[in-house]
C-alpha positions as CSV (number, residue, x, y, z in Angstrom):
1,V,0.0,0.0,0.0
2,D,1.5,3.4,-1.0
3,I,2.2,5.7,1.9
4,I,-0.4,8.4,2.2
5,G,0.7,9.6,5.6
6,V,-0.2,9.2,9.3
7,G,-3.8,10.1,10.0
8,C,-5.2,11.4,13.3
9,Y,-8.6,11.0,14.9
10,S,-9.8,12.5,18.2
11,S,-12.6,11.6,20.6
12,K,-14.0,12.5,24.0
13,D,-15.8,9.3,24.6
14,L,-14.0,6.6,22.4
15,W,-17.2,6.3,20.4
16,T,-17.7,9.4,18.4
17,W,-14.6,10.3,16.4
18,K,-13.4,13.4,14.5
19,N,-11.1,13.0,11.6
20,E,-8.2,15.5,12.2
21,G,-6.6,14.8,8.8
22,I,-3.1,13.7,7.8
23,V,-0.7,14.9,10.4
24,L,2.5,13.5,8.8
25,T,2.4,13.6,5.0
26,A,4.0,11.3,2.4
27,E,6.7,12.5,0.0
28,E,5.5,12.5,-3.6
29,S,8.6,13.3,-5.6
30,N,11.8,12.5,-3.7
31,E,12.3,8.8,-4.2
32,T,15.2,8.7,-1.7
33,H,13.0,10.1,1.2
34,D,11.9,7.7,3.9
35,L,8.4,8.8,3.5
36,H,8.2,8.4,-0.3
37,K,4.9,6.9,-1.2
38,S,6.6,3.7,-2.5
39,N,8.1,2.9,0.9
40,V,6.6,1.5,4.1
41,L,5.3,3.3,7.2
42,E,3.8,1.2,10.0
43,R,2.8,1.3,13.7
44,P,3.1,5.1,14.4
45,K,3.0,5.9,18.1
46,V,2.9,9.3,19.7
47,I,3.9,10.3,23.3
48,Y,4.0,13.7,24.9
49,N,7.2,15.1,26.4
50,E,6.6,17.3,29.5
51,N,10.2,18.6,29.4
52,T,10.0,20.0,25.9
53,G,6.2,20.4,25.4
54,K,6.5,18.4,22.2
55,Y,4.5,15.5,20.8
56,V,7.0,12.9,19.5
57,M,6.0,10.2,17.0
58,W,8.0,7.0,16.5
59,M,7.2,4.7,13.6
60,H,8.5,1.6,11.7
61,I,10.2,2.9,8.5
62,D,11.0,0.4,5.7
63,D,11.3,-0.1,2.0
64,A,9.0,-2.1,-0.1
65,N,11.1,-5.3,0.5
66,Y,11.4,-4.7,4.3
67,T,15.2,-4.5,4.1
68,K,15.7,-1.0,5.6
69,A,14.2,-2.1,9.0
70,A,14.5,1.2,10.8
71,V,12.6,3.6,13.1
72,G,11.6,7.1,12.1
73,I,11.1,10.0,14.4
74,A,8.8,13.1,14.0
75,V,7.9,15.9,16.3
76,S,5.0,18.5,16.6
77,D,3.7,21.1,19.0
78,Y,0.2,19.6,18.8
79,P,-1.1,16.0,18.6
80,T,-3.1,17.1,15.5
81,G,0.2,18.1,13.8
82,P,1.6,18.9,11.5
83,F,4.6,16.7,12.4
84,D,8.1,17.5,11.2
85,Y,10.0,14.4,10.1
86,L,13.5,14.3,11.7
87,G,14.9,11.1,10.0
88,S,15.4,7.4,10.7
89,Q,17.9,5.1,12.3
90,R,18.5,1.5,13.3
91,P,18.3,1.7,17.1
92,H,21.3,0.4,18.9
93,G,22.6,-0.6,15.4
94,Y,20.0,-3.4,15.1
95,E,17.2,-4.1,12.6
96,S,13.9,-2.7,13.8
97,R,10.5,-3.8,12.4
98,D,7.3,-4.1,14.5
99,M,7.8,-1.6,17.3
100,T,6.1,0.4,20.0
101,V,6.9,3.1,22.6
102,F,6.0,3.0,26.2
103,K,6.0,5.9,28.6
104,D,6.4,4.9,32.3
105,D,5.0,6.6,35.4
106,D,8.2,8.5,36.0
107,G,8.2,10.0,32.5
108,V,10.9,7.8,31.1
109,A,10.0,6.4,27.7
110,Y,11.2,3.2,26.1
111,L,11.4,1.8,22.6
112,I,10.5,-1.9,22.1
113,Y,11.1,-3.4,18.7
114,S,11.4,-6.8,17.0
115,S,14.9,-7.5,15.7
116,E,17.4,-10.1,14.4
117,D,15.0,-11.3,11.6
118,N,12.1,-10.9,14.1
119,S,13.6,-13.7,16.3
120,E,13.7,-11.5,19.4
121,L,12.6,-8.2,21.0
122,H,14.8,-5.4,22.1
123,I,14.0,-2.8,24.8
124,G,15.8,0.4,25.6
125,P,15.1,3.8,27.1
126,L,14.8,7.0,25.1
127,T,16.7,10.2,25.7
128,K,15.1,12.9,27.9
129,D,13.7,14.6,24.8
130,Y,12.4,11.3,23.4
131,L,14.2,12.0,20.1
132,D,16.8,9.2,20.3
133,V,17.6,6.0,22.1
134,K,20.1,5.7,24.9
135,P,22.8,3.0,24.5
136,D,21.2,0.8,27.1
137,I,19.6,-2.3,25.6
138,R,18.1,-5.5,26.8
139,R,17.3,-8.5,24.5
140,I,14.2,-10.4,25.5
141,L,12.2,-13.4,24.3
142,V,15.3,-14.5,22.4
143,G,14.7,-17.1,19.7
144,Q,10.9,-17.0,20.3
145,H,10.0,-15.1,17.1
146,R,7.6,-12.6,18.7
147,E,6.5,-9.3,17.2
148,A,3.8,-6.6,17.5
149,P,4.5,-5.7,21.1
150,A,1.8,-3.9,23.1
151,L,2.9,-2.8,26.7
152,F,1.0,-1.6,29.7
153,K,1.5,-1.4,33.5
154,Y,-0.7,-2.4,36.4
155,R,0.1,-2.1,40.1
156,G,3.9,-1.8,39.4
157,T,4.0,-4.9,37.1
158,Y,4.7,-4.5,33.4
159,Y,2.7,-6.6,31.0
160,M,3.1,-7.1,27.2
161,I,1.0,-8.8,24.5
162,T,2.9,-10.1,21.5
163,S,2.1,-11.9,18.2
164,G,3.9,-14.7,16.5
165,C,5.6,-14.1,13.1
166,T,3.3,-15.4,10.3
167,G,3.2,-12.4,7.9
168,W,-0.3,-11.0,7.4
169,A,-1.9,-14.2,8.7
170,P,-3.2,-14.1,12.3
171,N,-1.7,-16.4,15.0
172,E,-1.8,-17.0,18.8
173,A,-1.2,-14.0,21.0
174,L,0.9,-14.5,24.2
175,A,0.9,-12.4,27.4
176,H,4.1,-11.7,29.2
177,A,4.9,-10.0,32.5
178,A,7.9,-8.6,34.3
179,D,8.8,-6.7,37.5
180,S,11.2,-4.5,35.6
181,I,10.6,-3.2,32.1
182,M,14.1,-4.2,31.2
183,G,13.3,-7.8,32.2
184,P,13.5,-10.6,32.7
185,W,10.2,-11.3,31.1
186,E,8.1,-14.4,31.8
187,T,5.6,-15.8,29.3
188,M,2.1,-16.3,30.8
189,G,0.2,-17.9,27.9
190,N,-2.7,-17.1,25.6
191,P,-4.9,-14.3,27.0
192,C,-7.8,-14.7,24.7
193,I,-11.1,-15.9,26.1
194,G,-14.4,-16.6,24.2
195,G,-15.3,-17.8,20.8
196,N,-14.2,-21.1,19.4
197,K,-10.8,-22.6,19.8
198,M,-9.6,-21.5,16.3
199,F,-10.8,-18.0,17.1
200,R,-8.7,-17.9,20.3
201,L,-5.7,-19.4,18.6
202,A,-5.9,-16.6,15.9
203,T,-6.3,-13.8,18.4
204,F,-9.8,-13.3,17.1
205,F,-8.3,-13.0,13.6
206,S,-6.2,-9.9,14.6
207,Q,-2.8,-8.8,15.7
208,S,-1.9,-6.7,18.7
209,T,-1.0,-3.1,18.2
210,F,-1.7,-1.2,21.5
211,V,-3.3,-1.4,25.0
212,I,-5.0,1.7,26.3
213,P,-5.9,2.1,30.0
214,L,-9.4,3.1,31.1
215,P,-8.9,5.8,33.7
216,G,-10.9,5.3,36.8
217,I,-11.3,1.5,36.3
218,P,-8.2,-0.2,37.7
219,G,-7.1,-3.3,35.9
220,S,-9.4,-2.5,32.9
221,Y,-8.0,-1.7,29.4
222,I,-8.9,-1.7,25.8
223,F,-6.9,-4.2,23.6
224,M,-6.4,-2.7,20.2
225,A,-5.5,-4.9,17.3
226,D,-5.2,-4.9,13.5
227,R,-7.4,-7.2,11.5
228,W,-5.3,-7.5,8.3
229,N,-6.9,-8.2,4.9
230,P,-4.1,-9.7,2.9
231,A,-6.2,-9.6,-0.3
232,D,-6.6,-5.8,0.1
233,L,-4.4,-4.4,2.8
234,S,-5.8,-0.9,2.5
235,D,-9.2,-2.3,3.5
236,S,-7.8,-3.8,6.8
237,R,-9.9,-3.2,9.9
238,Y,-9.5,-2.9,13.6
239,V,-10.6,-4.9,16.7
240,W,-11.1,-3.3,20.1
241,L,-11.8,-5.6,23.0
242,P,-11.9,-5.4,26.8
243,L,-8.7,-6.5,28.5
244,I,-8.8,-7.2,32.3
245,V,-5.9,-7.9,34.7
246,G,-7.1,-10.0,37.7
247,G,-7.8,-13.4,39.1
248,P,-5.4,-16.3,39.6
249,A,-2.7,-17.2,37.1
250,D,-3.6,-19.8,34.5
251,R,-1.4,-22.5,36.0
252,P,1.6,-22.8,38.1
253,F,4.8,-22.5,36.1
254,E,6.7,-25.8,36.0
255,F,10.0,-23.9,36.4
256,N,9.3,-20.4,37.4
257,F,12.8,-19.7,38.8
258,G,11.4,-17.5,41.5
259,F,9.0,-15.5,39.3
260,P,5.8,-14.5,41.0
261,L,2.5,-15.9,39.8
262,W,1.1,-12.8,38.3
263,P,-2.6,-12.2,37.9
264,R,-4.1,-13.5,34.7
265,V,-4.4,-11.2,31.6
266,S,-7.7,-11.8,29.9
267,I,-8.9,-10.4,26.5
268,Y,-12.6,-11.2,26.1
269,W,-14.3,-11.7,22.8
270,H,-17.5,-9.7,22.2
271,R,-19.2,-9.1,18.9
272,K,-20.5,-5.9,20.5
273,W,-19.7,-4.3,23.8
274,R,-19.7,-1.0,25.6
275,L,-17.7,0.7,28.3
276,P,-19.0,0.5,31.9
277,S,-21.6,3.2,32.7
278,S,-19.1,5.1,34.8
279,R,-17.0,5.7,31.7
280,R,-19.8,6.5,29.2
281,V,-20.4,10.1,28.4
282,T,-24.0,11.2,29.2
283,K,-25.8,14.1,27.6
């Protein structure tokens, strides 16, 4: 799919959305530019930096053959743009494909990306202005071929949902947990609940992209995922489902090496659902 740019939508209730337009535009003429329409731009994520007052966008930048394997950075004074593109890099000198950013409670932000031919994930903190990565790096889930990381935090514990590497085809999601964002990370199992077995083993025919907390409802989140349409990628859709942290772990770990038994992460299938009444906007 040719790059058009990064679009932005805004909402006050997560139900009614306003199209804010293209906030980072593609490059039409310069074929050497990262954002030339023939290239690849995926998984844009934006975080706000209190120190600079800037909104910083990180994204997966690639060529049509997925050989560039880099991250791009852009910055704006407003979430609705326009964003100025600053350039791309291979973080820590490694390939970077599916990626995300996570901003911790203390304001420190981290880049998490799939690397080494998607065989492992890397985590590292960003600089204070969020425009670069620091040299610190931790390799996690080595040899497990996980991608599409989506991180969130609950009661001091870090959680992550990842996908297997099967191209555009859906596969089984796994939940992971850690006491420190830099690891070690423990795999907890498939978080999907509901529907038939094939549905659960295919993450409801979708792939993780982000987990957004619901303020005021501890332990409750929205699991956001892409439902790819390989026959027409531009017509791919989205799946948003309730995610809950709570209850006993699925099963005791056979060899947990001192890891705690974290509460279960559950993503519930619903064809239709609504936010709890305390979160709905009333007129």
